[in-house]
C-alpha positions in Angstrom: 114.7 107.2 108.5 113.4 103.4 108.6 110.5 101.9 110.1 112.7 100.3 112.9 114.2 103.8 114.0 110.9 104.8 115.3 109.3 101.1 115.7 107.9 102.1 119.2 106.2 105.1 117.8 104.3 103.2 115.0 100.9 101.1 115.2 101.8 99.4 112.2 103.4 100.1 108.9 100.7 101.0 105.9 102.8 101.0 103.1 106.8 100.5 102.7 109.3 102.7 100.9 109.1 99.7 97.9 105.4 99.8 97.8 105.4 103.4 97.7 107.7 103.4 95.0 105.8 100.8 93.0 102.6 103.4 93.2 104.2 106.4 92.1 105.9 104.3 89.3 102.5 103.4 87.9 101.1 106.8 88.7 103.7 108.4 86.5 102.9 106.1 83.2 99.3 107.2 83.5 100.4 110.9 83.6 102.9 110.1 81.0 100.3 108.6 78.8 97.9 111.4 79.6 99.9 114.3 79.0 101.9 113.1 75.9 102.6 115.7 73.5 101.9 118.5 76.2 103.7 120.4 78.5 102.9 119.9 82.4 103.6 121.9 85.7 103.7 120.1 88.4 102.6 122.1 91.6 103.4 120.6 95.4 102.0 122.3 98.3 104.3 122.5 101.2 105.5 121.0 103.2 104.2 117.5 103.4 104.2 116.8 99.3 108.0 117.5 98.9 108.7 113.7 99.0 105.9 112.8 96.4 106.4 115.6 94.5 110.4 114.7 93.9 110.0 110.9 93.4 106.9 111.0 90.9 108.9 113.9 89.1 111.8 111.4 88.9 109.9 108.4 87.7 108.6 110.6 84.8 110.2 109.8 81.8 109.7 113.5 80.3 110.6 117.0 80.8 108.3 118.4 83.6 108.4 122.2 85.6 107.8 122.2 89.1 106.6 125.1 91.5 105.8 125.3 95.2 103.0 126.4 97.2 102.4 126.9 100.7 99.2 127.4 102.2 97.9 127.3 106.3 93.9 126.7 107.6 95.5 126.1 111.0 97.8 129.0 112.4 99.1 128.2 115.6 95.8 125.6 116.6 95.7 121.8 115.5 92.3 122.7 114.5 91.5 124.1 111.0 90.3 128.1 111.5 88.2 127.3 107.9 90.2 130.3 106.4 92.7 129.4 104.3 95.8 131.9 103.5 98.6 131.4 100.8 102.1 131.5 103.0 103.9 131.1 99.7 102.6 131.6 96.5 103.7 130.5 92.9 106.6 131.8 90.8 105.1 130.7 87.1 101.7 132.1 85.8 99.5 129.4 85.4 97.5 130.8 82.4 96.9 128.3 79.2 99.4 125.8 81.1 98.7 121.9 82.2 98.8 122.0 85.7 98.9 119.0 88.3 98.6 119.6 91.8 100.8 117.1 93.7 99.3 116.1 97.2 100.5 114.0 100.0 97.1 113.3 101.6 93.3 114.2 100.9 91.9 114.3 104.3 88.8 116.6 104.8 89.5 118.0 101.2 88.7 121.4 102.6 92.1 123.3 102.1 92.8 121.1 98.8 89.1 122.3 97.5 89.9 125.5 98.3 93.3 125.7 96.2 91.9 123.8 93.4 89.2 126.7 93.0 91.7 129.5 93.7 94.3 128.0 90.7 91.4 127.4 88.5 90.7 131.3 88.5 94.1 131.5 87.0 93.3 130.5 84.0 95.3 127.0 83.5 94.4 125.1 80.3 93.9 121.9 82.6 93.8 121.3 86.1 94.2 118.0 87.7 95.4 116.3 91.1 97.2 113.7 92.0 97.5 112.6 95.5 99.3 109.8 97.1 96.8 108.9 100.1 93.0 109.7 100.6 90.9 108.9 103.6 87.7 108.7 102.0 85.7 108.5 105.7 87.4 111.7 106.6 86.2 114.0 103.6 84.1 116.8 103.9 84.2 117.8 100.2 84.1 115.8 97.5 87.9 116.0 95.7 88.1 114.4 92.3 91.9 113.2 92.4 92.3 111.8 88.7 95.7 110.3 89.9 95.3 108.1 93.2 97.6 105.9 95.4 96.1 104.7 97.9 92.9 105.0 100.1 93.5 104.6 103.8 91.7 104.1 107.0 90.9 107.4 108.9 94.0 107.6 111.2 96.8 109.4 112.0 99.6 108.7 109.5 103.1 109.9 109.3 106.0 109.2 106.9 107.0 110.0 103.7 106.6 113.9 104.1 103.7 113.8 106.6 104.2 114.7 110.2 103.5 115.0 113.7 104.5 118.3 115.2 107.4 118.6 112.1 108.8 115.0 113.1 108.5 111.8 111.2 108.4 113.6 107.5 111.8 111.6 106.6 110.3 108.2 107.4 110.9 106.1 104.1 107.6 104.4 104.5 104.1 105.5 105.7 102.6 104.1 109.1 100.2 104.8 111.5 101.1 106.8 114.4 100.6 105.1 117.9 98.5 107.0 120.0 100.5 107.3 122.9 102.7 109.6 121.1 100.3 112.4 120.6 97.8 111.5 123.8 
């Protein structure tokens, strides 16, 4: 879906499809250099990180393994309960593996911080984070993402895997959702 398909639902486009692809290509080159000669396991957090994971993996000029995990801290609410639960766990054992968590966005950082600690307890050889987006002013905990695409304002963004009520995930760009849509 293109921005013009939902133009009235967006306040503005933050990043075009081309800008996102360029940034993922740049991150892929950094990852390749850092993991040269070592195996790499990419872990995406469902559902939002699917687009980032797919395009990042395709940009890598090397073999990688991928796995997926789903966690929830919201239940049926729009506010975090503060309790994270695993909805879908990994299929691959992390012990001794070089692991890269691939995320769409770092918002408060609370769920990602919990996930990082959970995965670290599984004894990987290394554990790093790659996030396409980060909202620095929304952070409640410090998340050190070794690979970071863009810092964005603390506004409601959709597209490229990010959703509002399960809509807009397939938008090829990232845009700020107009307040009239969620008010």
